[in-house]
C-alpha positions as CSV (number, residue, x, y, z in Angstrom):
1,M,0.0,0.1,0.0
2,T,1.4,3.4,-1.1
3,R,2.1,5.8,1.8
4,A,0.6,9.1,0.7
5,L,0.4,12.6,2.2
6,R,-1.4,15.6,0.8
7,I,0.5,18.6,2.2
8,S,0.0,22.4,1.8
9,C,2.4,25.4,2.2
10,I,0.8,28.7,3.4
11,Q,2.5,31.7,2.0
12,N,1.7,34.8,4.0
13,C,3.0,38.4,4.3
14,A,3.1,39.0,8.1
15,N,3.4,42.3,9.7
16,S,3.6,43.3,13.4
17,D,-0.2,43.2,13.8
18,L,-0.7,39.7,15.4
19,D,-4.6,39.8,15.2
20,R,-4.4,40.7,11.5
21,N,-1.9,37.9,10.7
22,L,-3.9,35.1,12.6
23,R,-7.0,36.2,10.7
24,Q,-5.1,35.8,7.4
25,L,-3.8,32.5,8.4
26,E,-7.1,31.2,9.5
27,K,-8.5,32.0,6.0
28,L,-5.5,30.3,4.3
29,I,-5.6,27.3,6.6
30,G,-9.3,26.9,5.9
31,Q,-8.6,27.1,2.2
32,A,-5.9,24.4,2.5
33,A,-8.2,22.2,4.6
34,A,-11.0,22.5,2.1
35,D,-8.5,21.2,-0.5
36,R,-8.1,18.1,1.7
37,A,-4.6,18.9,3.0
38,E,-3.8,16.5,5.8
39,M,-0.7,18.5,6.9
40,I,-0.4,22.4,6.5
41,C,2.9,24.3,6.9
42,L,3.5,27.9,7.8
43,P,6.5,30.0,7.3
44,E,9.1,31.4,9.9
45,Y,7.8,34.1,12.1
46,T,4.4,33.5,10.5
47,T,2.2,35.4,13.1
48,C,4.4,38.5,13.6
49,Y,7.2,40.0,11.5
50,G,7.8,43.8,11.5
51,A,10.3,46.5,12.2
52,S,10.6,49.3,14.6
53,R,13.4,51.8,15.1
54,G,15.7,49.5,13.1
55,K,14.8,46.5,15.0
56,L,12.8,43.3,14.1
57,V,9.4,42.9,15.8
58,V,8.5,39.4,16.1
59,G,5.9,39.2,18.9
60,A,7.9,37.4,21.6
61,D,6.0,35.9,24.5
62,D,6.3,33.2,27.0
63,E,5.5,29.7,25.6
64,G,2.9,28.9,28.1
65,R,0.8,32.0,27.3
66,H,1.7,32.8,23.8
67,P,-1.6,33.8,22.1
68,A,-0.4,32.8,18.6
69,L,0.6,29.3,19.8
70,Q,-2.9,28.7,21.3
71,A,-4.7,30.2,18.4
72,L,-2.9,28.0,15.9
73,R,-3.4,24.9,18.1
74,N,-7.1,25.6,18.0
75,M,-7.1,26.0,14.2
76,A,-5.4,22.6,13.8
77,K,-8.0,21.0,16.1
78,Q,-10.9,22.7,14.4
79,K,-9.8,21.6,11.0
80,S,-8.5,18.2,12.1
81,V,-5.2,18.7,10.3
82,W,-1.5,18.5,11.2
83,L,0.1,21.9,11.4
84,L,3.7,22.9,11.2
85,I,4.2,26.3,12.8
86,G,7.3,27.6,10.9
87,S,8.4,29.5,14.0
88,L,7.3,31.7,16.8
89,A,9.4,34.1,19.0
90,I,9.6,32.5,22.6
91,R,10.9,34.4,25.6
92,R,13.6,32.8,27.7
93,E,15.4,33.9,30.8
94,G,17.7,36.9,30.1
95,D,17.6,39.2,27.1
96,L,17.5,36.5,24.2
97,I,14.7,34.7,22.6
98,Y,14.2,31.3,21.0
99,N,13.2,31.0,17.3
100,R,11.1,28.0,17.8
101,S,9.2,25.8,15.4
102,Y,6.2,23.6,16.5
103,L,4.5,20.5,15.0
104,I,0.9,20.3,16.0
105,D,-1.2,17.2,15.6
106,A,-4.8,17.1,14.3
107,K,-6.1,17.2,17.9
108,G,-4.3,20.4,18.6
109,S,-1.4,18.9,20.8
110,V,2.2,20.0,20.5
111,V,4.1,16.8,19.2
112,A,7.5,18.4,18.9
113,S,9.4,21.7,18.9
114,Y,12.6,22.8,17.6
115,D,14.9,25.8,18.2
116,K,16.8,27.3,15.3
117,I,20.4,26.2,15.5
118,H,22.1,28.4,12.8
119,L,21.7,32.1,13.2
120,F,21.7,34.6,10.4
121,D,24.6,37.0,11.0
122,V,25.4,38.4,7.6
123,D,26.3,41.6,5.7
124,L,24.7,41.5,2.2
125,G,26.0,44.8,1.0
126,G,24.1,48.1,0.4
127,G,23.6,48.6,4.1
128,E,21.5,45.4,4.4
129,S,22.8,43.3,7.4
130,Y,21.4,41.0,9.9
131,R,22.5,39.9,13.4
132,E,20.2,37.2,14.7
133,S,22.6,36.3,17.5
134,A,22.0,39.7,19.1
135,V,18.5,38.7,20.0
136,I,18.2,34.9,19.6
137,K,19.7,32.0,21.6
138,A,20.7,29.2,19.2
139,G,19.4,25.9,19.6
140,D,21.7,22.8,20.0
141,K,19.5,19.8,19.2
142,A,18.3,18.4,15.9
143,V,14.7,17.2,16.0
144,L,13.0,14.3,14.2
145,A,9.3,13.5,14.9
146,Q,7.1,10.5,14.1
147,T,3.8,11.1,12.5
148,P,1.0,8.9,11.1
149,F,2.6,9.8,7.6
150,G,6.2,9.0,8.4
151,R,9.2,10.7,10.1
152,V,9.6,14.4,9.7
153,G,12.6,16.6,10.5
154,L,12.4,20.2,11.6
155,T,14.6,23.0,10.6
156,I,14.4,26.8,10.1
157,C,15.4,29.2,7.4
158,Y,19.3,29.8,7.5
159,D,19.6,26.1,8.4
160,I,19.1,25.3,4.8
161,R,22.8,26.4,4.2
162,F,24.1,23.6,6.5
163,P,23.7,20.3,4.7
164,Q,25.1,18.2,7.7
165,L,21.9,19.0,9.6
166,Y,19.8,17.7,6.8
167,R,22.0,14.6,6.2
168,T,21.7,13.9,10.0
169,L,18.0,14.0,9.9
170,A,17.9,11.9,6.7
171,K,20.1,9.2,8.2
172,A,17.8,9.1,11.4
173,G,15.0,8.2,9.0
174,A,13.4,11.5,7.9
175,D,11.0,11.1,5.1
176,V,10.0,14.7,4.9
177,I,12.2,17.7,6.2
178,F,10.6,21.1,6.8
179,A,12.5,24.4,6.0
180,P,10.1,27.2,6.9
181,A,11.6,30.6,6.1
182,A,11.5,34.4,5.7
183,F,14.3,34.4,3.1
184,T,15.4,37.8,1.9
185,R,14.7,38.6,-1.6
186,K,18.3,39.3,-2.5
187,T,19.5,35.9,-1.3
188,G,16.4,34.2,-2.4
189,R,16.7,35.1,-6.0
190,D,20.2,33.7,-6.2
191,H,20.1,30.8,-3.8
192,W,16.6,29.7,-2.6
193,H,15.6,27.2,-5.4
194,T,19.1,25.8,-5.6
195,L,19.5,25.2,-1.8
196,V,16.1,23.7,-1.2
197,T,16.4,21.4,-4.3
198,A,20.0,20.4,-3.2
199,R,18.9,19.5,0.2
200,A,16.2,17.2,-1.1
201,I,18.6,15.5,-3.8
202,E,21.3,15.1,-1.1
203,T,19.0,13.5,1.5
204,G,16.6,11.6,-0.7
205,A,13.7,13.3,1.3
206,Y,10.9,15.6,0.6
207,L,11.7,19.2,1.3
208,V,8.8,21.3,2.3
209,A,9.7,25.1,2.5
210,P,7.0,27.6,3.3
211,C,8.4,31.1,3.0
212,Q,6.9,34.6,3.6
213,C,6.5,37.0,0.8
214,G,6.0,40.7,0.3
215,D,7.7,44.0,1.5
216,L,7.4,46.0,4.8
217,K,7.9,49.7,4.4
218,G,10.3,49.2,1.6
219,K,12.5,47.0,3.9
220,L,12.4,43.3,5.0
221,Q,11.9,42.2,1.4
222,R,10.8,38.6,1.6
223,Y,11.2,36.2,-1.4
224,G,8.1,33.9,-1.3
225,H,8.3,31.0,-3.6
226,S,7.3,28.4,-1.1
227,L,8.5,25.1,-2.3
228,I,7.6,21.5,-2.2
229,V,10.4,19.4,-3.7
230,S,10.6,15.6,-4.3
231,P,13.5,13.3,-3.2
232,W,14.6,13.3,-6.8
233,G,14.8,17.1,-6.9
234,E,11.5,17.7,-8.9
235,I,9.7,21.0,-7.8
236,L,6.2,19.9,-7.2
237,A,4.9,23.2,-6.1
238,D,6.1,26.9,-6.2
239,G,4.1,29.7,-4.3
240,G,5.3,32.5,-6.6
241,E,5.5,36.0,-4.9
242,K,1.9,36.6,-3.5
243,P,0.2,35.3,-0.5
244,G,-1.7,32.1,-1.0
245,V,-1.6,28.3,-0.7
246,V,0.2,25.6,-2.7
247,T,-0.5,21.9,-2.4
248,A,1.0,18.7,-3.4
249,D,0.5,14.9,-3.1
250,L,3.5,13.2,-1.6
251,D,4.2,9.5,-2.4
252,L,6.3,8.8,0.5
253,D,7.5,5.4,-1.0
254,M,9.7,7.6,-3.3
255,V,12.0,8.3,-0.5
256,A,13.1,4.7,-0.2
257,S,13.2,4.4,-4.0
258,A,15.4,7.5,-4.3
259,R,17.7,6.2,-1.6
260,R,18.0,2.8,-3.3
261,K,18.8,4.4,-6.6
262,I,21.4,6.8,-5.1
263,P,22.5,5.3,-1.9
264,A,24.7,8.4,-0.9
265,L,23.6,8.2,2.7
266,R,25.4,4.8,3.1
267,H,28.4,5.8,1.2
268,D,29.9,8.3,3.7
269,R,33.5,7.6,4.5
270,L,36.0,8.9,7.1
271,F,38.8,10.9,5.5
272,E,41.7,13.2,6.2
273,I,42.4,16.6,4.5
274,T,46.0,17.3,3.6
275,V,46.9,21.0,3.5
276,L,49.8,21.6,1.0
277,P,52.2,24.4,2.1
278,G,52.8,27.3,-0.2
279,D,56.5,27.1,0.2
280,G,56.9,23.6,-1.2
281,G,57.7,22.1,2.1
282,E,56.4,18.8,3.6
283,A,52.5,18.6,3.7
284,E,50.9,17.8,7.0
285,P,47.5,16.1,7.3
286,T,45.1,17.6,9.6
287,S,43.1,15.6,12.2
288,S,40.7,12.9,10.6
289,Q,37.3,14.4,9.7
290,P,34.2,12.3,9.3
291,S,31.7,13.4,6.7
292,A,28.3,14.6,8.0
293,S,26.3,11.9,9.7
């Protein structure tokens, strides 16, 4: 019997108005549920994303009383769907927050959560720079969750540039890996499709990457183009540049098929790297390095 999953990506353009964003998400989640989606995936910072005095506004609150978390859990229960909350800002002790993703089951219960490991500290030129480490505490644990559809791995946005995380999840049995994002337009145009497709091909897993879209006051330009990519690298759905929903039917048996055809996950080998000196002297090997696992 074929293992199948009908999955949707919500592509929204959040601002700093939590109530407005939740109303928009409720409408789009209802649209996806009406299209018979069994699992619905939301972008990073999906319920609050804005700027004030040069700082990001992401609606941080305590996990136990976060209004967005409770509202989205209720929506999952009402629609009887699994829901991937791309991320919410969660307060912690001290000045930093967690950028935390949640997997919610069809009864509205939290099945798993994941704190973003890799933080976006970059300078893109033209005055566009980001320092997530100034406000976010990095996570240190990869997360794999069991669902009725198969095993799913959780990642967030900038993680997509670190293939060792995806390879680790795939080796642990991930059939589907989520990569919710609020990718910038500048990096998105050049890298987004390539990165998401590469992670799918490398792991032999489905990559599901809901991404925010639109501009805020001429800044915070988000790329959109939410993607659902097969284990063979085929783009099954692309959300384009405007808010909406994209849906695809996943044949989860394709995961095992892709990994049989290209068994790269089983072909990792330990190796050393030899650094050749520039003066023609004797080369010295560095310490032994395992490939990502």
